C-alpha positions in Angstrom: 42.7 81.4 340.0 40.9 84.5 339.0 43.7 86.6 340.4 46.4 84.7 338.5 44.6 85.2 335.3 44.2 88.8 336.0 47.9 89.2 336.7 48.8 87.3 333.6 46.6 89.6 331.6 48.1 92.6 333.2 51.5 91.3 332.6 50.8 90.6 328.9 49.3 94.0 328.5 52.4 95.5 330.1 54.7 93.7 327.7 52.6 94.8 324.8 52.8 98.4 326.0 56.5 98.1 326.3 56.9 96.9 322.8 54.6 99.6 321.5 56.7 102.2 323.2 59.9 100.9 321.5 58.5 101.2 317.9 58.7 105.0 317.5 62.4 105.0 318.5 63.1 102.5 315.7 61.2 104.5 313.2 63.1 107.6 314.3 66.4 105.7 313.8 65.4 104.7 310.2 64.3 108.3 309.4 67.5 109.7 310.8 69.6 107.2 308.7 67.8 108.0 305.5 68.1 111.7 306.1 71.8 111.4 306.7 72.2 109.4 303.5 70.3 112.0 301.5 72.3 114.8 303.1 75.6 113.0 302.2 74.4 112.6 298.6 73.4 116.3 298.4 76.8 117.3 299.8 78.6 115.1 297.3 76.6 116.6 294.4 77.2 120.1 295.6 80.9 119.4 296.1 81.1 118.0 292.5 79.3 121.1 291.2 81.7 123.4 293.0 84.6 121.4 291.8 83.5 121.7 288.1 82.8 125.4 288.6 86.2 126.1 289.9 88.1 124.2 287.3 90.5 126.0 285.0 89.8 126.2 281.3 92.6 123.8 280.7 91.1 121.3 283.1 87.7 121.6 281.4 89.4 121.1 278.0 91.1 118.0 279.3 87.8 116.6 280.5 86.2 117.2 277.1 89.1 115.4 275.4 88.7 112.5 277.7 84.9 112.3 277.0 85.3 112.9 273.2 84.7 110.0 270.8 85.7 110.4 267.1 83.2 107.8 265.9 80.3 110.3 265.7 82.3 112.6 263.4 83.4 109.7 261.4 79.9 108.5 260.8 78.8 112.0 259.9 81.6 112.3 257.3 80.8 108.9 255.8 77.1 109.7 255.6 77.8 113.0 253.9 80.2 111.3 251.3 77.6 108.6 250.5 74.9 111.2 250.0 77.2 113.4 247.9 78.1 110.4 245.8 74.5 109.6 245.1 73.7 113.2 244.2 76.7 113.6 241.9 76.1 110.4 240.1 72.5 111.4 239.5 73.6 114.8 238.2 76.3 113.6 235.9 74.3 110.7 234.5 71.4 113.0 233.8 69.1 111.0 236.1 70.3 107.6 234.8 71.7 106.2 238.0 72.5 107.0 241.6 75.4 104.5 241.8 77.7 105.4 238.9 76.4 102.5 236.8 76.3 104.5 233.6 76.3 102.6 230.3 78.3 105.4 228.6 80.1 107.4 231.2 81.7 110.8 230.2 85.2 110.6 228.9 86.7 112.0 232.1 85.4 109.0 234.0 87.0 106.5 231.7 90.5 105.0 232.4 91.4 104.9 228.7 90.6 108.6 228.3 93.0 109.5 231.1 95.7 107.2 229.8 95.4 108.9 226.4 95.7 112.3 228.1 99.0 111.4 229.8 100.5 109.3 227.0 101.9 110.4 223.6 99.5 110.1 220.7 99.9 107.3 218.2 101.1 108.1 214.7 100.1 105.4 212.3 100.6 105.1 208.6 97.6 103.9 206.5 99.3 100.4 206.3 99.8 100.3 210.1 96.3 101.5 210.7 94.9 98.7 208.6 96.1 96.2 211.2 93.5 97.5 213.6 90.5 96.6 211.6 89.2 94.1 214.1 90.3 90.9 212.4 92.9 90.4 215.1 90.9 90.4 218.4 94.0 90.8 220.5 94.4 94.4 219.1 92.1 97.4 219.7 89.7 98.4 216.9 90.6 101.8 215.3 89.0 104.0 212.7 90.1 107.4 211.4 88.2 110.3 210.1 89.8 113.5 208.6 93.2 112.3 209.8 92.3 111.6 213.5 92.3 108.1 214.9 89.6 106.9 217.4 89.4 103.7 219.4 86.0 102.1 218.7 86.7 98.8 220.5 83.6 99.5 222.7 81.4 98.7 219.7 82.9 95.7 217.9 79.5 94.5 216.9 79.1 97.5 214.7 82.6 98.3 213.5 84.1 94.8 213.6 84.5 92.4 210.7 80.8 91.4 210.8 79.4 94.8 211.5 77.4 97.0 209.3 80.0 99.8 209.6 83.0 97.5 209.1 84.1 99.6 206.1 85.2 102.4 208.4 87.5 100.2 210.6 91.3 100.3 210.0 91.1 103.2 207.5 90.4 106.9 207.2 87.2 106.8 205.1 86.2 110.4 205.4 84.9 110.5 201.9 82.4 107.7 202.5 80.8 109.5 205.4 79.6 112.1 203.0 78.9 110.2 199.8 77.4 107.1 201.6 79.4 104.8 199.3 81.0 102.8 202.1 82.7 100.1 200.1 83.9 102.4 197.2 85.0 105.5 199.0 87.3 104.2 201.8 89.6 107.2 201.4 90.2 110.6 203.0 90.4 112.2 199.5 87.5 114.7 199.4 88.2 116.1 196.0 85.1 116.2 193.8 82.6 115.2 196.5 80.9 118.5 196.1 79.7 117.4 192.7 77.0 115.3 194.3 75.3 118.6 195.3 75.7 120.3 191.9 72.8 120.3 189.4 73.3 118.7 186.0 73.8 121.0 183.1 71.0 121.2 180.5 71.6 123.5 177.5 67.9 124.1 177.0 67.3 125.2 180.6 70.7 126.9 181.0 70.1 129.2 178.0 67.6 131.1 180.2 70.6 132.9 181.8 73.1 135.2 180.1 76.7 134.1 180.0 77.7 136.3 182.9 74.6 135.3 185.0 75.3 131.7 184.3 78.9 131.9 185.4 77.9 133.7 188.6 75.2 131.1 189.2 77.6 128.2 188.8 80.1 129.8 191.1 77.4 130.2 193.8 76.2 126.6 193.3 79.8 125.3 193.8 80.3 127.4 196.9 77.0 126.1 198.4 78.0 122.5 197.5 81.4 122.8 199.1 79.7 124.1 202.3 77.4 121.1 202.3 80.3 118.8 202.1 82.1 120.6 204.9 79.0 120.5 207.1 78.4 116.8 206.3 81.9 115.8 207.2 82.0 118.1 210.3 78.9 116.4 211.6 80.8 113.0 211.8 84.0 114.6 213.0 82.2 116.2 215.9 80.3 112.9 216.6 83.5 111.0 217.2 85.3 113.9 218.9 82.5 114.3 221.5 81.5 110.6 221.9 82.1 109.3 225.4 82.5 105.8 223.9 85.3 106.4 221.4 88.5 108.0 222.8 90.9 109.7 220.5 94.3 107.9 220.3 96.3 109.5 217.6 96.7 110.7 214.0 97.3 109.2 210.6 100.8 109.7 209.3 101.1 110.5 205.6 103.7 112.0 203.3 103.6 115.7 203.0 102.1 115.9 199.4 100.4 112.6 199.4 97.2 113.9 197.8 99.0 115.2 194.7 100.1 111.6 194.0 96.6 110.2 194.3 94.5 109.8 191.1 91.3 111.9 191.3 88.3 109.7 192.1 85.1 109.9 190.1 81.9 110.4 192.0 80.5 107.0 193.1 77.4 105.8 191.3 75.1 106.1 194.3 76.0 109.7 194.9 75.9 110.6 191.2 72.3 109.2 191.0 71.2 111.9 193.4 72.0 114.7 191.1 69.2 116.5 189.2 68.9 119.1 186.5 69.0 122.8 187.3 65.6 124.4 187.9 64.4 127.6 186.4 63.7 130.2 189.0 60.1 131.4 189.2 59.5 134.9 187.8 
């Protein structure tokens, strides 16, 4: 029995040795397989590199066209346009808004302004102009100053029938802009308005000047008064001309010598009360 066990042990040891001898060969097989795989990959990469290197310019351009996607450029353009729109809105609005939400945009950003540019101006008689005084809400609201008609529909609360400046609507009331007599001076007749700036005559005071001196003085006073009237009316003419809210739509149509047939208006009471006596210059 002792011998049998010894043989069995020797046999088991022999089998174990045989198995151990077989392990290196399997490892070698695995290492060889991995090396071959790596070599194949390396050869494929090298072959691809050489293929790209040897391509003609046309082949390279074709490859770039195949790989090109327009969406990147489209997104760049859209981003630039959005940024430019924000910057331009901020600049034009004077810092009011980035999104073009201006309360009173410039005339060139208004549809009505462009329509007026490409359409013939209106020519309305005083009677026709009166129909645009705001009482008919289906019609625009017009006023005129110095013969030019403006659309003030954007501010019906002020120029409409219940507004504080309703006297200017539907009429050329140039005279009232200077005299301040809104109800009485709803007319473009500016004759005699300069009198509101002329001093009152007083024989006692006026006797301080010689006849020649007094005539020259009165001539200068009238020239100064006429200039003040001109400046006062020009202020309002320029206001409407440059206002982004009120587009110019046309002109008042009158007979050629209409002013000659109009009676001369006296200075309204409010303007006349502002006159004072001539002052004696200090010596």
